[in-house]
N, C-alpha and C positions, 0 to 999 in steps of 0.2 A: 885268507879269511880266518879271522880269529873269533873265539867264542867267549862269552861271559856268563856268569850265574845271575839269576834274578834276585839273589839275596846278598851278593858280595859287594860290600861298600868300598872295598879296596881297589876294585877295577882289575882284578887278576884276569889274565887272558889264557886261553887254552887252544890247542889245535884239534882238528876234527878227530883224528884217530885216538887222541887221549880221551875225549868225551865219549867216543864210541864205546870204549871198554869200561869207562867209569859209570856211565848212566846218570846217576844222581850226583849233583855237586856235593862236596864235603860239607858245605854250609847248609845243606837241606834244600837249596834252590834248584832250579832247572836251567839248562843251558839254552842260550839263544845266540845267533850271530851278532857280532858287534854292530853290524848294519846289514840290511837286506839288499842283495844285489838287485839292480833295476833292469827290467826288460824293455828294450826299445821296440818300436814297431817293426824295424828291420829284422831284429832277432826273432820276433814272433813269425814274420813272413818266412824266414829261413827254416824255422822249426815246423811250420805247416808243411813245407815241402819235404823236410826230413822225415816227418811222421808218415807221410804218404808213400815215400819211396823206400825207406829203410826200417820203419816200424818203431814200436814202443821202446824197445831196448836201446836203440840209438838215441831217441829223445831223452830217455832217462839218464844216459851217460852225459849228455850236454847239460842237463839241469844239475846233476851232481857236481860237475866240474866248477860250477859257479860257487859252490859251498865248500869244496875240498881242495886244499892246495898241498896236502902232504901224502897224497897217493898219485903216482904218475897217471897221466891221462889215458895212456894205452891200457893200464891195468884197470882203470875205472870202466873203460869200454868192455873189457873182457868180463868183468864182474857183472855188469848189467846184462850182457849177452847170456851169461849162465843163469841169471836169476829169472829173466823174462823170456821164456822160450816154450815151445810146445815140445813134448807132451806134458811138461810141468803145468802149463796152463792149457785149457781145452780149446781156446780160440786163438788163432794167430794174431788177432788184433789186440790180445791181452785184455784190453778194456773196451769192448764194443759198446756202442751207444745206439739205442733205439727210441723211436717216438711212441709215447703212450697215447697222447692226444694233442690237440693244438696247444703249442707253447709249453708242453710238459714232456720231458724226456727222462729216460732211465739209463744211467751209466752202470753197466754190468761188471761189478767188481768181484764176482764170486766164481770166476772161472779157474781158480787155483786148486791146489790139491786137497784143501779142507772145505771148499765151497763157501768161504767167507772172505770178506774184504780184507781181513787181517793178513791174508796171504800176500797181498800186494807189497806190504812192508817186510814181512818176515822172510820171504824168499831172498830179498836183497840183504837183509840183516845177517842171515846165515852165511851168505857169500862174503860179506864184509868182515864178519867175525873170523871166519876160517882164514881169510887172507891175512888179516893183521896179526892174529895169533901166530900163524906160521912165520910171518916176517919177524916177529919179536921172540919166537921160541918160547911162548907162554901158553898157559891154559886158562880157562874161564869157567866159573860156575855160575850159571845164570839163575837168578831167583826172580820169579814173576808171579803175578796174580791175574786171575781171569774170571770174568763173569760169564764166560761161555765160549767165545771164539778165539781170543788171543792165545789161550793155552794150547789148543790143538794146532793152530797155525805155527806157533813157536816150536812145538815139539816135532811137527812134520818137517819144518825147515832145518832143525838142528840135529835130528836123529842121525846117528852114524857118523857125525862129523868129528874130525880129530880135535883133541884138546878142549872139548866142550861138554859140560854136563848141564842138564836143565832140571831145576826144582820148581815145580809149578803148583801154586796154591789155588784151590778151588773152594767156593762156599758149599759145604756139604748139603746135598739135596736141592740145590738151587739151579742146576742146569737141566736141560732137557735130556731124556734118555739117549738121544742120538749124539748130543754133544759129549756126554759122559763116555759113550762107547768109543767115540773118536779118540779121546785122550787115554782113557783107562785101558783100552785095548792094545796099546803099544807096549811091547816087551823089550825094547831096546835097552841095553845096559847103561846108556848115558841119560836115560829119561826117568825122572822120579815124580810121580803124581802124589800130591798131598791134599786130602779133603779136610778142610779146616772147619771147626765147629763155629760157624758165624756166617755173615754175609760178605759180599765182595769188598765192601769198604773195610771190613776187619782184615781181610787178606791183604789189601793194599796197605793198611796201617802196619801190618807185620813186616811187609817188604821194606817199608820206610824205616821201621825200627831196626831191622837187621842191617840195613845200609847205614844207619846212624851209628852203629858200633864200628868205629874206624879200625880198631885192632882186628876184630873178627873179619871185617870186609877185606882188609889187606891180607890177612893170613890165609884166607880161603878163596881169594880172588873172586869176590862176588861181583857180578855184572847184572845188567838189566835189559829186558826186551820189551817191557811195558812202554807205553807211549811217553813215560818220563824220559826215555832215551831219545835224544834229538834225531838220531838216524831214522827212527820210525817215522817221524813227521816229515823229514826230508824226502823219504821214499813216497809218502802220500801226496806231496805237492805235485808229483809227476802226473798223477791221473787227473788232477784238476786241470792241468795245462793241456794234456792230451784230449780230455773231454771238451774243453773250450774249443780247441782247434777242430775237432770233429763236428761240433754243432754249428760253428760259425763259418762264414765264407770270407770275412774280412775283419780286421782289427777294430773297425769302427763299431762293431756290434758288441753289446754287453750280454752277459748271461748271469743268472742267479743260481744258487745251489741250495737244495733242501737236504739237510744232513741229519740222519738219525744219530744221536750221540748221548752218551752218559758221562764219559770221562773227558769230553771236550777235545779229544785228540784229533779225530777225523776233521771236524770243522775248524780246528786250529790250523791245520795244514792249509785249508782253503783261505783262511785269514792271511796266512803268510804269503800265498800267491797274490792276493789282493794288494798287500803291502809292496810286493815286487813289481806291481804295475800290470798284472793280468787284468783285462777288462771285466772284472767281476762286479756286479751290481749289489745284490743282497746275499747275505749268508743266513739262511733260515735254520735256526737251531730247533730240531724236532725232538721232543722228549716224550716219555710215557708218563704214567702216574707219579713217578719219582721226578718231580718237576722243579728241582732246585734251580736249574739253569733258566727255565722258562720264567720262573718267579723273578730271577735277577734281571733279565732283559725287560721285563714288564715294569718292575718296581724299583730296581737298583739295590734290592736287598739280597744278599747272598747268605743263605741260612742252611748249611749242611745238616742233614737229618742223622739221627742216631740209627744204629742197627735195627732197633725195635720199630722205628718209623719207616724204614726202607721196605717198600712193598715188593712182594714176589709177583711178577706180572707175566703176561704172555709174550713180552719182548724182553726176555731176561738179561740179555747182554747189556741192556741199558738200566738195569736195576742198581743204579749207582747214585749215591748222595753226596759224594765228595769228588768234585771234578778236578783231577790233578793238573791237567793242562790249562785250566782256566787261569792259573798263575802266570803263564806266559803272556797271554793277552793283556791281563791286568797290569803287568810290568810295563808294557808299552803304553797302556792307557794313562798311567800315572807319570809318564815322562821318564820311564826307566829309573825311577827312584828306588834303589835297592833296599834302603832302610825302611821305607814305607811298605814295600812289597813284603819284606820280612815280617813286619808288624802285622800286616793283614793276614798272611798265610801261615806264619809261624806262631802267632799269638791269638789274634781275634778269631780265626777259624776254629781253633781249639776251645775258645770260650763261647762259641755259639754262632759266630759269623760276623758280618759287617754290612753296613749300608752305604749309600752314596755319600753321606756326610763324612764318612771315615776316609774316603779316597778322593775328595775334591769336589763333591756335590754335583749339581745338575750339569755343569759344563762338561765334566768328564763323562758323565753318563750319555750326554748328547753326542760326544765324540765317538763313543762306542757304537751308538745306534746309527749315526749319520756317516761320519768319516770311515769308520771301520765296517759299517754296513750290516750290523747284526739286527735280526728280529727273531721271534720265536713263537712256538705253539706247542701244546701238549695234547696227548691222545689218551683215550681209555681203551679198555679191552673191547668194548662194543664198537668203538670207532675203528679199531684194527680189523675186526671181523667183517664189518660192513665194507670197509675199503678193499680188503682182499676179495670179497665176493663181487663187488661192483667192478673192480678192475678186471677180474677174470671173466665176468659176463660180457663186459663191454669190448675188451681187446683180446681176450684169450690168453692173457699173460698172467702167470701165477707168481705172486710176490710173497715174501716172508713177512712176519709180523713187524719187524723193525723197519723194513722198507715201507710197509703200510703206514707206520708212524710218519715217515718222510713224505709220502704222498698226501696224507691227511693234512700235514702242516703246510705243504705247498699250496693246497687248495684253500686252506684257512686264511692265508695271507695274500693270495693271488690278486685280490682287489687293490692292494697297496703296492704291488710289484709290477712294473711295466716292461719286464724283459722275460724271455723264455726261462723256465726253471728246469734245472736238471736235478732229479732225485738220485742220490747215491745209494745204490743197492747195498745191502748189508750181508745177506747170505742167501743160499738157495732154500726154497720152502721145505725140502726134505728134512731139514734140521728141526722143524717145528710142526710135525705132522698133526699133533692134536688140534692145534688152532686152525690148520688148513682144513681138516675134516669138518670142524665146526662151521667154517665159513663156506665151504663148497660142497660138503657131503661126500668128498672123495679123497682117497689117500694121494699125497704128492708122489710123483715119479721118483724112484730111487735110481740115481745115475749108476751105470755099470761099475764104476770104480768103488762104489760103496756096498756092493752086494755082499751080504753075510756079515757086515760090520757089527750088527746087534748080537751076533752069536759068539763073538770072541770072548775069551776069559778076561777078567778085569785085574789090573795091576795098580793098586792105590793104597796109600797109608793114611789112616785117620789120625788126626792130631787135634789137641785142644787149641783154642784161640789164645796162643801164648808164644811170643817171639822167642823166648828161651827154649821152648820145646822144639821149635822149628830149627833153631841154631844147633841144637843137640842132634837132630836128625841129619842135618847137612854134614856136620862134623863126622858122625858115625858112618854115613854113606861114603864120604870121601876117604876116610881112613880105614874103611873096610871092617868096621866093628860089627 
């Protein structure tokens, strides 16, 4: 299995472990497999048995083997066994699935150490990084950006690991108190928290700017854990497959997924499984008031917002107006035309965005909606509060605001979807207590593993929205200045 960049017109190919440590392509593009492996009915049947008898880690190993040919299969099996186990995850199923109501299911992705779906990828990424760095005798300095959950998941996955440092950018004052406590409460010597004066998109732009400095990136071994790293998406494809196998009884059944998303990473993983042949019907993109993606799927216009236009909402992990992984899907939509993809995302996005006429018109947009299966919906704060309250009163299940966006979107499009819909849970409600109290009148339960987290001292450095300032901080931290 070889990989290519979405912007490389020369057709350069890479191996998995190379792109694992690189993250972003040198040309600014994102990595994708040269072709998607195809799942046969027989393979799905065998995986259905495998999941039932040997569990999630064994399934994950089989999925990864399809995409990785430069790590021995036995080592892949050992890596997934370490990543997906109890007590790292609270439930032996790793991703249990429950029914909310007729034809509406909930995939519980928040059983990991930070109670967020990002743990599903980060725990695997930590194992992969440590394995490959040890094999090569190298070190890695991870630079990431988070709007809430990626940062803590990455830090908990990487803390204490050999040959790894984490520098995580957060938008100052834009995360909930619980999210801040999870991250800033860590005092591990290889973890560095940076509160940037800006919004998440500013943090993401700084990460890309630092990665764009080839000399600095090479000198200080800069890597990525954001969903620009292909390994993140690969890890996420596994829970789409496991959820499908748990919800269905045979491969003749199709399932749709409603996915709360801002950066298009989570739903992009679902898109990849659909391209692999998993019987997925619709991929419902659920956004909040920052509805750049919803606008695109409705109108064909992709118009990233400025920092000033990006709203602070009660589902803050989705307060994103530049969806990085969107480039991967569009690369496929335009027939893997790297030159056009580079123009769209390297030039037009910086000039305000693009519309359907820039990428092939109605035919391409129809392909995205029909063959790729995308539809979308957006939610307001009032929608989230009402959904949390209604789900809790009807089923006794408490969901977080992002998951509420997913439930609201599923219901909004249900009239046009003829298959069961699985909503992908984003996080446990404890991370968003203020909204939960508004919706239900009671505080969400604090899991035992988080007792006292709000009382820990904070470890964070405030920096201006400036790539050079971030580079100077990284340099000083590494060199011990």
